[in-house]
Wavefront OBJ file of the C-alpha trace (Angstrom):
o trace
v 163.870 121.350 45.282
v 167.219 122.925 45.996
v 167.958 126.226 45.720
v 168.720 127.125 42.273
v 171.710 127.142 40.013
v 173.651 131.144 39.938
v 175.939 130.496 37.011
v 177.729 133.200 35.091
v 176.952 132.536 31.513
v 173.517 130.814 30.914
v 171.805 132.386 28.532
v 168.883 133.759 29.338
v 166.253 131.888 27.036
v 167.881 129.000 29.730
v 167.468 131.340 32.752
v 164.074 132.615 32.163
v 163.106 128.939 31.053
v 164.123 127.838 34.439
v 162.583 130.909 36.350
v 159.118 129.756 34.965
v 159.441 126.499 35.179
v 160.822 126.595 38.690
v 157.523 129.297 39.610
v 155.078 127.387 37.563
v 155.801 123.928 37.071
v 156.067 124.138 33.433
v 157.489 125.990 30.215
v 157.095 126.275 26.833
v 160.426 126.230 24.596
v 159.478 127.929 21.499
v 161.147 126.530 18.264
v 163.079 128.888 18.158
v 164.483 129.100 21.824
v 165.360 125.513 21.420
v 167.374 125.888 17.772
v 168.517 128.870 19.014
v 170.477 127.337 21.745
v 171.772 124.169 20.299
v 172.227 125.524 17.026
v 169.863 123.854 14.997
v 168.192 124.700 11.177
v 166.069 124.278 9.657
v 168.163 121.087 7.635
v 169.342 120.171 11.483
v 165.514 119.620 12.136
v 164.678 117.620 8.720
v 167.679 115.506 8.429
v 167.228 115.019 13.362
v 162.956 113.722 12.302
v 164.551 110.584 9.408
v 165.681 109.113 12.277
v 161.598 108.801 13.797
v 161.523 106.064 10.290
v 163.411 103.686 11.719
v 161.557 102.808 15.348
v 160.210 99.775 15.562
v 156.627 98.978 17.039
v 155.576 98.886 20.029
v 154.428 95.099 21.007
v 153.271 96.371 24.454
v 150.303 97.825 24.386
v 146.822 96.714 26.439
v 144.870 98.384 24.983
v 145.428 96.359 21.360
v 146.001 98.931 19.783
v 149.023 99.183 16.736
v 149.337 103.054 16.779
v 152.779 103.298 18.929
v 156.462 102.682 17.216
v 159.479 103.523 19.570
v 162.733 102.991 20.626
v 164.500 103.835 24.698
v 167.424 105.145 25.678
v 169.686 105.905 29.444
v 172.350 107.951 30.541
v 173.601 110.188 32.980
v 173.923 113.195 32.455
v 176.397 115.866 34.588
v 175.742 119.157 33.365
v 178.444 120.777 35.596
v 180.610 118.814 32.249
v 178.479 118.583 29.822
v 179.714 114.446 30.320
v 176.885 112.447 28.150
v 177.352 108.912 29.372
v 175.308 105.770 27.589
v 173.918 103.144 30.421
v 173.734 99.505 28.926
v 170.780 99.241 26.906
v 167.702 97.559 29.846
v 164.761 97.323 30.090
v 162.282 100.032 31.063
v 159.516 99.695 33.895
v 156.971 102.203 35.148
v 155.345 101.053 38.403
v 150.636 100.434 37.735
v 150.786 103.394 40.268
v 152.001 105.537 37.730
v 151.336 103.573 34.418
v 147.911 101.861 35.110
v 147.712 100.446 31.384
v 150.625 99.175 30.493
v 153.111 99.914 33.192
v 154.396 96.472 35.644
v 156.008 94.895 33.589
v 159.629 95.137 32.445
v 159.183 96.833 28.347
v 162.076 95.327 26.727
v 162.527 98.239 23.841
v 164.875 98.453 20.905
v 167.799 100.934 21.648
v 168.033 103.782 19.689
v 169.761 103.519 17.096
v 173.574 104.367 16.284
v 172.395 107.631 13.640
v 170.102 108.944 16.673
v 172.871 108.497 18.625
v 175.890 110.601 17.024
v 173.372 112.842 15.038
v 174.917 116.883 17.050
v 170.484 117.265 17.860
v 170.043 114.317 20.826
v 172.649 116.006 22.519
v 172.799 119.462 21.978
v 168.766 119.012 22.623
v 169.639 116.784 26.458
v 172.179 119.161 27.012
v 170.183 122.053 26.500
v 167.687 120.226 28.405
v 170.543 119.249 31.432
v 170.474 123.478 31.881
v 168.159 124.674 31.762
v 166.997 122.157 35.030
v 169.808 122.261 36.732
v 169.506 125.797 37.547
v 165.878 124.809 37.532
v 166.241 122.760 40.936
v 170.020 123.750 41.927
v 171.528 119.687 40.962
v 173.904 118.995 38.002
v 173.798 115.442 38.368
v 170.879 113.711 35.720
v 169.831 110.697 35.339
v 167.916 111.034 31.689
v 166.045 108.367 29.607
v 164.833 109.257 26.028
v 162.014 107.854 24.018
v 161.239 108.509 20.140
v 157.777 107.880 19.310
v 155.647 107.584 16.406
v 151.792 107.864 16.670
v 150.180 107.157 13.380
v 146.045 106.642 12.539
v 144.752 106.105 9.540
v 140.839 104.814 8.779
v 141.136 101.770 11.073
v 142.813 103.539 13.846
v 142.635 106.598 16.188
v 146.179 107.138 17.138
v 146.366 107.864 21.248
v 150.089 109.612 22.365
v 148.711 109.293 26.017
v 146.443 105.874 26.028
v 146.396 106.250 29.359
v 145.310 110.004 30.001
v 145.269 112.226 32.476
v 149.046 111.069 34.172
v 152.438 111.853 35.315
v 154.980 109.387 34.139
v 157.069 109.181 37.642
v 160.321 111.339 36.787
v 160.894 114.512 38.078
v 160.871 116.388 34.397
v 158.944 115.099 31.816
v 159.463 116.886 28.103
v 157.747 117.217 24.899
v 159.219 117.673 21.705
v 157.265 117.694 18.541
v 159.721 115.937 15.471
v 156.901 116.435 12.986
v 153.434 116.311 12.233
v 152.194 114.871 8.811
v 148.348 114.630 8.222
v 146.788 114.937 11.032
v 144.409 116.756 13.282
v 144.494 116.915 16.895
v 147.410 116.340 19.349
v 146.196 118.908 22.202
v 148.699 118.925 25.436
v 147.252 120.144 27.813
v 148.481 120.670 31.848
v 146.418 119.597 35.380
v 146.813 120.418 38.806
v 146.206 117.823 41.502
v 142.469 119.583 41.480
v 141.987 119.275 38.226
v 142.476 122.515 37.090
v 143.594 123.692 33.573
v 147.171 125.308 33.184
v 148.168 125.975 29.567
v 146.626 123.381 26.461
v 148.504 123.715 22.904
v 149.073 121.567 20.365
v 152.721 121.531 19.759
v 152.750 122.203 15.419
v 156.628 123.097 14.380
v 159.875 121.492 15.167
v 161.494 121.536 18.247
v 158.634 123.384 19.718
v 159.136 121.437 23.319
v 157.158 121.754 26.491
v 158.489 121.241 29.991
v 157.101 120.338 32.745
v 157.794 119.152 36.261
v 156.244 116.241 36.727
v 156.433 116.199 40.316
v 153.294 119.515 40.326
v 151.511 118.487 37.338
v 149.916 115.784 35.630
v 149.835 115.603 31.352
v 147.752 114.548 28.664
v 147.495 115.084 24.739
v 144.680 114.952 23.031
v 143.851 111.594 20.451
v 145.116 112.253 16.309
v 143.396 111.153 13.176
v 144.003 111.477 9.515
v 143.173 114.814 7.956
v 142.846 112.601 4.577
v 142.434 108.491 5.643
v 144.593 107.476 1.602
v 148.024 109.146 3.074
v 149.934 108.111 5.795
v 149.750 110.415 8.931
v 151.671 110.620 12.782
v 152.861 113.174 14.708
v 157.163 112.509 15.990
v 157.915 113.267 19.086
v 161.053 113.123 21.276
v 159.750 112.763 24.679
v 162.557 113.373 27.802
v 162.835 111.944 31.292
v 165.261 113.851 33.764
v 165.202 111.872 37.008
v 167.377 113.463 39.934
v 169.875 111.240 40.524
l 1 2 3 4 5 6 7 8 9 10 11 12 13 14 15 16 17 18 19 20 21 22 23 24 25 26 27 28 29 30 31 32 33 34 35 36 37 38 39 40 41 42 43 44 45 46 47 48 49 50 51 52 53 54 55 56 57 58 59 60 61 62 63 64 65 66 67 68 69 70 71 72 73 74 75 76 77 78 79 80 81 82 83 84 85 86 87 88 89 90 91 92 93 94 95 96 97 98 99 100 101 102 103 104 105 106 107 108 109 110 111 112 113 114 115 116 117 118 119 120 121 122 123 124 125 126 127 128 129 130 131 132 133 134 135 136 137 138 139 140 141 142 143 144 145 146 147 148 149 150 151 152 153 154 155 156 157 158 159 160 161 162 163 164 165 166 167 168 169 170 171 172 173 174 175 176 177 178 179 180 181 182 183 184 185 186 187 188 189 190 191 192 193 194 195 196 197 198 199 200 201 202 203 204 205 206 207 208 209 210 211 212 213 214 215 216 217 218 219 220 221 222 223 224 225 226 227 228 229 230 231 232 233 234 235 236 237 238 239 240 241 242 243 244 245 246
């Protein structure tokens, strides 16, 4: 890890998040803090959440589950200039050593919609994360992957946000941004050291609440979600953003 960037003019919330991330390998960014950094209000989060209605089924689940919907997009970011460049759409792949459930194959997910890409919160969220990670890591060039997920549950199926169990994603930094929780219980996020020590456990509950993780140092997991009322639609919507060093 390089020395953290001491850039003048960074908001105090960015430097505080970067310092905690560098020291302990994780940071919980509150919904209020992210909203302030992204310039977003309640109406922006409500608009952003509607993009999750356009996700498509993940057909690569080796556990046979039909509980996961998603899309995928790939970018390069220069956080020194805020230049966010979309890369050509391509399959997503993880090694089996990283994802023993669904890894080892090229997974062809549908691309992010034009409406999602044009939403101001998409760009604002990525740029905010870029400033935090650049301040923590001391670099400004990043490979960024966006994964909007909807995990559904009902009377006949348990929703599994992390079906592979306690794991790493094989990235430099991994983040989980809560977009919506509707008629569900569960979904507690927890972080662990390699020795099994639990570092934190939190149930993301407010749109805009985001868990930032140094994937090289910390393992993460999420408990299953179940419906409160099995007769009504039940789901948990998150945006997973992976940052890798270029």
